[in-house]
Residue frames as qw, qx, qy, qz and C-alpha x, y, z in Angstrom:
[[0.002, 0.200, 0.903, 0.380, -19.99, -61.41, -54.08],
 [0.009, 0.661, 0.689, -0.297, -23.03, -60.05, -52.25],
 [0.011, 0.648, -0.018, -0.761, -22.25, -56.49, -53.38],
 [0.018, 0.165, -0.715, -0.679, -21.97, -57.63, -57.01],
 [0.015, -0.422, -0.900, -0.104, -25.33, -59.43, -56.70],
 [0.003, 0.702, 0.451, -0.551, -26.94, -56.29, -55.25],
 [0.054, 0.553, -0.266, -0.788, -25.70, -54.07, -58.07],
 [0.005, -0.046, -0.864, -0.502, -26.73, -56.60, -60.74],
 [0.014, -0.584, -0.806, 0.096, -30.25, -56.62, -59.27],
 [0.004, -0.694, -0.182, 0.697, -30.30, -52.82, -59.05],
 [0.022, 0.297, -0.574, -0.763, -29.39, -52.63, -62.76],
 [0.038, -0.314, -0.909, -0.273, -32.24, -55.02, -63.53],
 [0.036, -0.690, -0.592, 0.415, -34.56, -52.80, -61.48],
 [0.009, -0.558, 0.160, 0.814, -33.39, -49.72, -63.40],
 [0.022, 0.027, -0.781, -0.623, -34.12, -51.46, -66.71],
 [0.052, -0.524, -0.850, -0.016, -37.65, -52.39, -65.60],
 [0.050, -0.718, -0.347, 0.601, -38.35, -48.86, -64.32],
 [0.011, -0.431, 0.384, 0.816, -37.05, -47.29, -67.53],
 [0.012, -0.219, -0.869, -0.444, -39.27, -49.60, -69.61],
 [0.050, -0.667, -0.700, 0.251, -42.28, -48.47, -67.58],
 [0.043, -0.711, -0.071, 0.699, -41.40, -44.85, -68.19],
 [0.009, 0.410, -0.538, -0.737, -40.22, -44.92, -71.83],
 [0.049, -0.125, -0.904, -0.406, -42.55, -47.59, -73.26],
 [0.153, -0.605, -0.781, -0.019, -45.74, -46.60, -71.41],
 [0.197, -0.770, -0.404, 0.452, -45.89, -43.39, -69.36],
 [0.219, -0.479, 0.206, 0.825, -43.74, -40.87, -71.23],
 [0.084, 0.116, 0.674, 0.725, -45.15, -41.35, -74.76],
 [0.207, -0.597, -0.712, -0.307, -48.68, -40.94, -73.41],
 [0.063, -0.561, 0.111, -0.818, -48.14, -38.07, -70.97],
 [0.745, -0.548, -0.347, -0.155, -49.02, -40.08, -67.86],
 [0.032, -0.703, 0.507, -0.498, -47.45, -39.41, -64.47],
 [0.689, -0.237, -0.647, 0.226, -46.41, -41.39, -61.42],
 [0.462, -0.874, -0.146, -0.026, -46.09, -40.16, -57.86],
 [0.716, -0.499, 0.092, 0.479, -43.06, -38.74, -56.06],
 [0.192, -0.647, 0.355, 0.647, -40.02, -37.13, -57.64],
 [0.308, 0.097, 0.799, 0.508, -40.55, -39.11, -60.84],
 [0.160, 0.742, 0.650, 0.032, -44.04, -37.61, -61.12],
 [0.087, -0.867, -0.023, 0.490, -42.71, -34.06, -60.67],
 [0.264, -0.393, 0.607, 0.639, -40.09, -34.64, -63.39],
 [0.265, 0.359, 0.824, 0.349, -42.73, -36.09, -65.73],
 [0.081, 0.855, 0.475, -0.194, -45.09, -33.14, -65.10],
 [0.127, -0.790, 0.199, 0.566, -42.42, -30.47, -65.69],
 [0.317, -0.176, 0.742, 0.564, -41.16, -32.34, -68.77],
 [0.254, 0.538, 0.771, 0.226, -44.64, -32.50, -70.31],
 [0.028, 0.917, 0.314, -0.243, -45.33, -28.81, -69.66],
 [0.078, -0.882, 0.275, 0.375, -41.94, -27.24, -70.49],
 [0.872, 0.480, -0.086, 0.045, -40.59, -29.90, -72.87],
 [0.086, -0.775, 0.616, -0.115, -37.36, -30.32, -70.89],
 [0.585, 0.255, -0.770, -0.008, -35.37, -33.56, -71.06],
 [0.809, -0.489, -0.147, -0.290, -36.79, -35.96, -68.44],
 [0.848, -0.016, -0.326, 0.417, -33.34, -37.40, -67.63],
 [0.259, 0.395, -0.252, 0.844, -31.98, -33.97, -66.68],
 [0.487, -0.533, -0.010, -0.692, -35.05, -33.25, -64.54],
 [0.899, -0.303, -0.315, -0.025, -34.80, -36.57, -62.71],
 [0.679, 0.070, -0.338, 0.648, -31.22, -35.81, -61.68],
 [0.038, 0.438, -0.132, 0.889, -31.91, -32.17, -60.74],
 [0.619, -0.499, -0.086, -0.601, -35.00, -32.92, -58.63],
 [0.900, -0.219, -0.361, 0.110, -33.26, -35.84, -56.92],
 [0.456, 0.407, -0.402, 0.682, -30.30, -33.76, -55.69],
 [0.325, -0.538, 0.278, -0.727, -32.10, -32.06, -52.73],
 [0.903, -0.288, -0.028, -0.316, -33.47, -35.41, -51.55],
 [0.864, 0.166, -0.338, 0.333, -30.07, -37.09, -51.82],
 [0.174, 0.500, -0.406, 0.745, -28.51, -34.28, -49.78],
 [0.635, -0.442, 0.169, -0.611, -31.27, -34.77, -47.22],
 [0.974, -0.065, -0.202, -0.081, -30.62, -38.51, -47.30],
 [0.547, 0.444, -0.501, 0.502, -26.96, -37.94, -46.51],
 [0.113, -0.381, 0.520, -0.756, -28.04, -36.74, -43.04],
 [0.721, -0.162, 0.220, -0.636, -30.96, -39.11, -42.46],
 [0.994, 0.055, 0.051, -0.085, -29.94, -42.51, -43.87],
 [0.743, -0.382, 0.362, 0.413, -26.64, -44.32, -44.28],
 [0.076, 0.706, -0.430, -0.558, -24.02, -43.02, -46.71],
 [0.280, -0.084, 0.907, 0.303, -23.99, -46.43, -48.39],
 [0.358, 0.612, 0.698, -0.098, -27.67, -46.08, -49.33],
 [0.175, 0.868, 0.004, -0.464, -27.06, -42.55, -50.63],
 [0.111, -0.512, 0.691, 0.498, -24.14, -43.70, -52.80],
 [0.304, 0.202, 0.911, 0.190, -26.20, -46.57, -54.21],
 [0.290, 0.758, 0.518, -0.270, -29.11, -44.20, -54.82],
 [0.075, 0.768, -0.281, -0.570, -26.91, -41.72, -56.69],
 [0.143, -0.243, 0.857, 0.432, -25.66, -44.52, -58.94],
 [0.290, 0.418, 0.860, -0.023, -29.22, -45.83, -59.41],
 [0.254, 0.820, 0.297, -0.419, -30.73, -42.44, -60.30],
 [0.044, 0.656, -0.504, -0.560, -27.90, -41.65, -62.72],
 [0.215, -0.041, 0.934, 0.282, -28.36, -45.11, -64.24],
 [0.320, 0.610, 0.702, -0.180, -32.11, -44.58, -64.63],
 [0.193, 0.826, -0.020, -0.530, -31.55, -41.19, -66.25],
 [0.043, -0.479, 0.719, 0.502, -29.07, -42.69, -68.73],
 [0.275, 0.204, 0.931, 0.127, -31.35, -45.61, -69.60],
 [0.311, 0.748, 0.487, -0.325, -34.27, -43.26, -70.20],
 [0.088, 0.767, -0.277, -0.573, -32.06, -41.03, -72.35],
 [0.067, 0.446, -0.776, -0.441, -30.73, -43.79, -74.62],
 [0.360, 0.234, 0.901, -0.053, -33.54, -46.37, -74.64],
 [0.310, 0.219, -0.324, -0.866, -35.74, -46.08, -77.69],
 [0.269, 0.262, 0.918, -0.129, -39.01, -47.99, -77.31],
 [0.225, -0.242, -0.516, -0.790, -41.90, -47.71, -79.69],
 [0.511, -0.151, 0.315, -0.785, -45.30, -47.14, -78.11],
 [0.056, -0.002, 0.998, -0.018, -46.63, -50.58, -77.14],
 [0.020, -0.585, -0.807, -0.075, -50.29, -49.62, -76.73],
 [0.053, -0.321, -0.071, -0.943, -52.56, -46.59, -76.89],
 [0.563, -0.565, -0.564, -0.214, -55.12, -48.05, -74.48],
 [0.108, -0.702, 0.304, -0.635, -55.05, -45.68, -71.49],
 [0.829, -0.464, 0.142, -0.279, -56.02, -48.35, -68.97],
 [0.955, 0.083, -0.070, 0.275, -53.25, -50.70, -70.14],
 [0.387, 0.641, -0.258, 0.611, -50.76, -47.82, -70.10],
 [0.415, -0.683, 0.276, -0.533, -51.60, -47.02, -66.46],
 [0.932, -0.308, 0.133, -0.138, -51.54, -50.64, -65.30],
 [0.922, 0.158, -0.018, 0.352, -48.44, -51.90, -67.13],
 [0.275, 0.724, -0.241, 0.585, -46.54, -48.64, -66.77],
 [0.515, -0.667, 0.304, -0.444, -47.12, -48.83, -63.01],
 [0.987, -0.146, 0.067, -0.002, -46.28, -52.54, -62.97],
 [0.775, 0.379, -0.155, 0.481, -42.87, -52.13, -64.61],
 [0.056, 0.719, -0.269, 0.638, -42.05, -48.99, -62.64],
 [0.699, -0.574, 0.202, -0.375, -43.13, -50.53, -59.33],
 [0.985, -0.028, -0.028, 0.168, -41.13, -53.71, -59.98],
 [0.580, 0.525, -0.217, 0.585, -38.03, -51.63, -60.73],
 [0.216, -0.706, 0.278, -0.615, -38.41, -49.45, -57.64],
 [0.871, -0.416, 0.102, -0.240, -39.10, -52.48, -55.44],
 [0.926, 0.135, -0.123, 0.331, -36.02, -54.39, -56.64],
 [0.329, 0.622, -0.267, 0.659, -33.85, -51.29, -56.09],
 [0.470, -0.656, 0.236, -0.542, -35.18, -50.79, -52.54],
 [0.970, -0.236, -0.005, -0.048, -34.66, -54.47, -51.67],
 [0.834, 0.161, -0.099, 0.519, -31.01, -53.99, -52.54],
 [0.486, -0.562, -0.192, 0.642, -30.46, -50.83, -50.51],
 [0.199, -0.008, 0.300, 0.933, -31.17, -48.12, -53.07],
 [0.305, 0.661, 0.519, -0.447, -33.96, -45.73, -54.06],
 [0.354, 0.312, 0.543, 0.695, -35.04, -44.55, -57.48],
 [0.133, -0.760, -0.354, -0.528, -37.35, -41.89, -56.07],
 [0.262, 0.264, -0.474, 0.798, -36.36, -39.33, -53.43],
 [0.509, -0.501, -0.103, -0.693, -39.82, -38.96, -51.87],
 [0.849, -0.311, -0.422, 0.068, -39.11, -42.00, -49.66],
 [0.532, 0.069, -0.363, 0.762, -36.09, -40.17, -48.20],
 [0.186, -0.407, 0.033, -0.894, -38.28, -37.12, -47.51],
 [0.748, -0.430, -0.330, -0.383, -40.76, -39.40, -45.74],
 [0.782, -0.162, -0.445, 0.404, -38.02, -40.88, -43.54],
 [0.287, 0.224, -0.247, 0.898, -36.74, -37.40, -42.61],
 [0.384, -0.413, -0.051, -0.824, -40.14, -35.93, -41.69],
 [0.820, -0.353, -0.427, -0.145, -41.07, -39.07, -39.79],
 [0.677, -0.084, -0.422, 0.597, -37.90, -38.79, -37.72],
 [0.141, 0.232, -0.145, 0.951, -38.34, -35.03, -37.21],
 [0.415, -0.184, 0.077, -0.887, -42.07, -34.73, -36.53],
 [0.337, 0.009, 0.881, -0.331, -43.31, -38.28, -35.98],
 [0.682, 0.391, 0.009, -0.618, -45.63, -38.23, -39.02],
 [0.808, 0.027, 0.583, 0.082, -45.96, -41.63, -40.69],
 [0.219, -0.302, 0.624, 0.687, -44.04, -42.12, -43.93],
 [0.207, 0.428, 0.833, 0.283, -47.18, -43.34, -45.68],
 [0.040, 0.862, 0.432, -0.263, -49.09, -40.15, -44.77],
 [0.179, -0.678, 0.264, 0.662, -46.22, -37.93, -45.95],
 [0.203, -0.068, 0.767, 0.605, -45.99, -39.64, -49.36],
 [0.147, 0.616, 0.770, 0.077, -49.80, -39.59, -49.67],
 [0.011, -0.875, -0.209, 0.438, -49.96, -35.81, -48.99],
 [0.238, -0.475, 0.511, 0.676, -47.02, -35.26, -51.36],
 [0.173, 0.140, 0.834, 0.505, -48.87, -37.06, -54.15],
 [0.114, 0.752, 0.628, -0.163, -52.26, -35.46, -53.46],
 [0.033, -0.799, 0.074, 0.596, -50.63, -32.07, -54.06],
 [0.202, -0.296, 0.705, 0.612, -48.86, -33.39, -57.18],
 [0.169, 0.361, 0.864, 0.306, -51.99, -34.90, -58.74],
 [0.079, 0.821, 0.439, -0.357, -54.05, -31.81, -57.89],
 [0.049, -0.675, 0.322, 0.662, -51.55, -29.68, -59.80],
 [0.211, -0.024, 0.853, 0.477, -51.67, -32.23, -62.65],
 [0.196, 0.630, 0.751, -0.025, -55.45, -31.87, -62.84],
 [0.058, 0.874, 0.151, -0.458, -55.13, -28.07, -63.08],
 [0.096, -0.630, 0.507, 0.580, -52.17, -27.92, -65.48],
 [0.016, -0.098, 0.884, 0.457, -52.92, -30.87, -67.77],
 [0.573, -0.211, -0.401, -0.683, -56.37, -32.39, -67.33],
 [0.678, -0.317, 0.433, -0.502, -58.52, -34.21, -64.81],
 [0.964, 0.195, -0.093, -0.155, -58.43, -37.34, -66.99],
 [0.583, 0.511, -0.528, 0.348, -54.61, -37.44, -67.01],
 [0.229, -0.507, 0.572, -0.602, -54.62, -36.89, -63.24],
 [0.855, -0.145, 0.243, -0.435, -57.04, -39.79, -62.70],
 [0.924, 0.299, -0.232, 0.054, -55.07, -42.17, -64.89],
 [0.318, 0.595, -0.557, 0.485, -51.88, -41.02, -63.13],
 [0.547, -0.430, 0.471, -0.542, -53.44, -41.83, -59.75],
 [0.978, 0.062, 0.045, -0.194, -54.20, -45.32, -61.07],
 [0.691, 0.516, -0.415, 0.290, -50.58, -45.63, -62.21],
 [0.066, -0.594, 0.567, -0.566, -49.37, -44.54, -58.77],
 [0.793, -0.274, 0.321, -0.440, -51.61, -47.10, -57.00],
 [0.965, 0.233, -0.121, 0.014, -50.35, -49.93, -59.22],
 [0.451, 0.612, -0.482, 0.436, -46.74, -48.78, -58.73],
 [0.337, -0.552, 0.514, -0.564, -47.13, -48.62, -54.94],
 [0.912, -0.137, 0.217, -0.321, -48.78, -52.05, -54.70],
 [0.895, 0.357, -0.220, 0.156, -46.20, -53.75, -56.93],
 [0.203, 0.661, -0.518, 0.503, -43.37, -52.04, -55.01],
 [0.589, -0.442, 0.466, -0.491, -44.77, -53.37, -51.72],
 [0.982, 0.080, 0.050, -0.163, -45.16, -56.83, -53.24],
 [0.711, 0.510, -0.376, 0.306, -41.55, -56.91, -54.41],
 [0.020, -0.620, 0.541, -0.568, -40.20, -55.58, -51.08],
 [0.614, -0.321, 0.498, -0.521, -42.31, -57.76, -48.77],
 [0.085, -0.149, 0.973, 0.153, -42.42, -60.85, -50.99],
 [0.481, -0.129, -0.593, -0.633, -45.26, -62.85, -52.41],
 [0.544, -0.356, -0.754, 0.094, -45.99, -64.63, -49.14],
 [0.280, -0.601, 0.135, -0.737, -47.80, -62.89, -46.31],
 [0.493, -0.073, -0.812, 0.303, -47.22, -64.36, -42.87],
 [0.517, -0.649, -0.095, -0.550, -49.38, -64.17, -39.77],
 [0.172, 0.260, -0.798, 0.516, -48.19, -64.64, -36.19],
 [0.693, -0.428, -0.366, -0.450, -50.48, -66.60, -33.87],
 [0.013, -0.303, 0.770, -0.561, -50.39, -67.10, -30.08],
 [0.691, -0.277, -0.534, -0.401, -52.57, -69.90, -28.70],
 [0.180, -0.305, 0.711, -0.607, -53.48, -70.48, -25.05],
 [0.791, -0.118, -0.357, -0.483, -55.30, -73.73, -24.32],
 [0.686, -0.428, 0.524, -0.267, -55.60, -76.44, -21.65],
 [0.924, 0.185, 0.332, 0.042, -55.21, -78.97, -24.46],
 [0.113, 0.867, -0.390, -0.289, -51.93, -77.49, -25.62],
 [0.431, -0.343, 0.804, 0.222, -50.18, -80.86, -26.09],
 [0.584, 0.430, 0.685, 0.065, -52.77, -82.11, -28.60],
 [0.341, 0.918, 0.089, -0.182, -52.72, -78.74, -30.42],
 [0.183, -0.729, 0.575, 0.325, -48.91, -78.83, -30.70],
 [0.494, -0.039, 0.837, 0.232, -49.04, -82.27, -32.34],
 [0.498, 0.666, 0.553, -0.047, -51.90, -81.29, -34.67],
 [0.183, 0.930, -0.131, -0.291, -50.20, -78.09, -35.87],
 [0.271, -0.556, 0.716, 0.324, -46.97, -79.97, -36.55],
 [0.458, 0.103, 0.864, 0.182, -48.66, -82.81, -38.44],
 [0.400, 0.693, 0.599, -0.004, -51.43, -80.97, -40.30],
 [0.196, 0.973, 0.013, -0.124, -49.79, -77.60, -41.02],
 [0.852, 0.220, -0.018, 0.474, -46.14, -78.56, -41.01],
 [0.108, 0.841, -0.169, 0.502, -44.96, -75.43, -39.24],
 [0.522, 0.009, -0.607, 0.599, -42.57, -75.06, -36.33],
 [0.383, -0.819, -0.257, -0.341, -43.46, -73.28, -33.12],
 [0.211, 0.372, -0.569, 0.703, -42.03, -71.66, -30.04],
 [0.601, -0.546, -0.577, -0.087, -43.39, -72.77, -26.66],
 [0.023, -0.525, 0.387, -0.758, -43.52, -70.48, -23.62],
 [0.371, -0.298, -0.823, 0.312, -44.13, -71.74, -20.11],
 [0.223, -0.411, -0.030, -0.883, -47.10, -69.94, -18.58],
 [0.002, -0.247, -0.833, 0.496, -49.57, -69.95, -15.72],
 [0.017, -0.649, -0.690, -0.319, -53.29, -69.56, -16.24],
 [0.042, 0.371, -0.074, 0.925, -54.28, -65.92, -15.79],
 [0.122, 0.168, 0.661, -0.721, -56.47, -64.63, -12.99],
 [0.389, -0.225, -0.544, -0.709, -60.17, -65.29, -13.52],
 [0.713, -0.421, -0.065, -0.557, -63.15, -66.76, -11.70],
 [0.960, -0.199, -0.189, 0.059, -61.09, -69.79, -10.70],
 [0.400, -0.836, 0.333, 0.173, -57.90, -67.89, -9.90],
 [0.191, 0.653, -0.704, -0.205, -54.48, -69.21, -10.96],
 [0.973, 0.009, 0.142, -0.181, -54.25, -72.77, -12.16],
 [0.857, -0.195, 0.347, 0.329, -51.63, -75.24, -13.37],
 [0.123, -0.596, 0.488, 0.626, -48.65, -74.50, -15.59],
 [0.748, 0.490, 0.447, -0.002, -49.06, -75.01, -19.34],
 [0.476, -0.054, 0.435, 0.762, -47.44, -74.23, -22.73],
 [0.332, 0.774, 0.128, -0.524, -48.25, -71.05, -24.63],
 [0.696, 0.234, 0.535, 0.418, -47.94, -71.81, -28.34],
 [0.138, 0.800, -0.134, -0.569, -46.43, -69.20, -30.67],
 [0.627, 0.129, 0.649, 0.411, -46.28, -69.99, -34.39],
 [0.190, 0.567, -0.223, -0.770, -46.17, -68.27, -37.78],
 [0.565, 0.318, 0.749, 0.139, -48.20, -69.41, -40.77],
 [0.090, 0.111, 0.500, 0.854, -48.88, -68.21, -44.28],
 [0.394, 0.140, 0.213, -0.883, -52.07, -66.12, -44.45],
 [0.600, 0.083, -0.595, -0.529, -53.48, -68.76, -46.80],
 [0.523, -0.073, -0.840, 0.127, -53.24, -71.35, -43.99],
 [0.126, -0.205, 0.487, -0.839, -54.73, -69.24, -41.20],
 [0.734, -0.116, -0.066, -0.666, -58.27, -70.63, -41.61],
 [0.813, 0.068, -0.579, -0.006, -56.91, -74.15, -41.55],
 [0.275, 0.215, -0.664, 0.661, -55.06, -73.36, -38.31],
 [0.444, -0.178, 0.278, -0.833, -58.30, -72.13, -36.72],
 [0.850, -0.025, -0.304, -0.429, -60.08, -75.33, -37.81],
 [0.650, 0.163, -0.685, 0.287, -57.30, -77.50, -36.35],
 [0.053, 0.168, -0.597, 0.782, -57.41, -75.69, -33.00],
 [0.578, -0.118, 0.073, -0.804, -61.21, -75.48, -32.90],
 [0.799, 0.009, -0.552, -0.239, -61.50, -79.24, -33.46],
 [0.566, 0.017, -0.686, 0.457, -59.39, -79.87, -30.33],
 [0.247, -0.454, -0.540, 0.665, -60.43, -76.97, -28.10],
 [0.105, 0.731, 0.487, 0.467, -63.25, -74.62, -29.21],
 [0.359, -0.914, -0.182, 0.043, -62.58, -72.45, -26.14],
 [0.716, -0.082, 0.032, 0.692, -58.87, -71.87, -26.92],
 [0.038, -0.922, -0.059, 0.381, -57.70, -68.27, -26.60],
 [0.704, 0.260, 0.344, 0.564, -56.08, -67.20, -29.90],
 [0.034, -0.857, 0.033, 0.514, -54.29, -63.92, -30.67],
 [0.714, 0.431, 0.363, 0.416, -53.49, -63.15, -34.33],
 [0.114, -0.868, 0.089, 0.475, -51.09, -60.42, -35.48],
 [0.673, 0.734, -0.087, 0.039, -49.39, -59.27, -38.67],
 [0.737, -0.396, 0.295, 0.462, -45.75, -60.15, -39.28],
 [0.312, 0.892, -0.166, -0.283, -43.64, -57.76, -41.38],
 [0.378, 0.649, -0.659, -0.027, -40.39, -59.69, -41.63],
 [0.932, -0.254, 0.229, -0.122, -39.61, -63.37, -41.13],
 [0.395, 0.659, -0.640, 0.014, -36.19, -65.01, -41.25],
 [0.106, 0.286, -0.924, 0.229, -35.25, -68.60, -40.48],
 [0.526, 0.028, 0.622, -0.579, -37.40, -71.14, -38.69],
 [0.184, 0.204, 0.923, 0.269, -39.88, -73.55, -40.24],
 [0.289, 0.349, 0.112, -0.884, -42.36, -71.46, -42.21],
 [0.620, 0.253, -0.426, -0.609, -43.59, -73.86, -44.85],
 [0.943, -0.105, 0.155, -0.274, -44.75, -77.44, -45.09],
 [0.224, 0.643, -0.732, -0.011, -41.39, -79.18, -44.73],
 [0.657, -0.223, 0.656, -0.297, -42.76, -82.31, -43.10],
 [0.491, 0.335, -0.716, -0.366, -41.85, -85.34, -45.19],
 [0.816, -0.235, 0.284, -0.445, -44.11, -88.13, -43.99],
 [0.919, 0.282, -0.277, -0.008, -42.32, -90.75, -46.08],
 [0.541, 0.396, -0.538, 0.511, -39.06, -90.09, -44.32],
 [0.613, -0.652, -0.438, 0.083, -40.76, -89.39, -40.96],
 [0.368, 0.341, -0.236, 0.832, -38.81, -86.18, -40.45],
 [0.338, -0.699, -0.526, 0.347, -39.41, -84.31, -37.23],
 [0.194, 0.825, 0.125, 0.516, -39.90, -80.56, -37.55],
 [0.440, -0.054, -0.421, 0.792, -37.61, -78.41, -35.41],
 [0.140, -0.837, -0.474, 0.235, -39.17, -75.73, -33.23],
 [0.291, 0.851, 0.054, 0.433, -38.79, -72.06, -34.17]]
């Protein structure tokens, strides 16, 4: 059942990506980054079918992916890229708008949403991510830097071959695509991890539970070495809150102990636990700890 759900979502992602390409970018000669951008550039210059180019340019990256990522991802990616090529070939959209800014924004939005949904379900629609994974593993260069350099070269060539204006609008398209892709992959909520060290830990635990409605993990600790040396045992509070609630958390802690030691850090992935306001005061539910 899970596999069926994944493929249904991948198909939906392919449809969204193909709309971005056929309804916005292709009719107006705009590009995106990565392998898709290379195919769009070659297609606009040599007038070769974009679907054929997408498949041809993806082959080297898929072969590379066979040795760098799981075979399951490669198989899904082959199906996804073939599906995207077929949708682009047979979809027939009329041009929705001639406004260049709208073309860049909405073309990137649809394309980014499609790529993001595909990635969330274990597939890629663009081979440049596979190249990034390979070079990162081989030379330790960050994936983000690799893709950025890849696209700087691509858009520089675009400026020389087509025009500076097309290159600039294509950069805007790429930025929108990248941001929407990240949003789809990471989700709409952005969580922050917080570690709190305070003498008044008991009052802070109660306040966080009642006012923020989040769970927490408690570590037993001993006061660190300082002017007064080691002191009594206490609880170290570890919790995760939505970025929107981080200021409220600071206010709650500051009200109880202005001298509390607080460490804040980004959280990439969160699963399970109490992450939202689940406290039902009417039913007097008690929140479980993370």
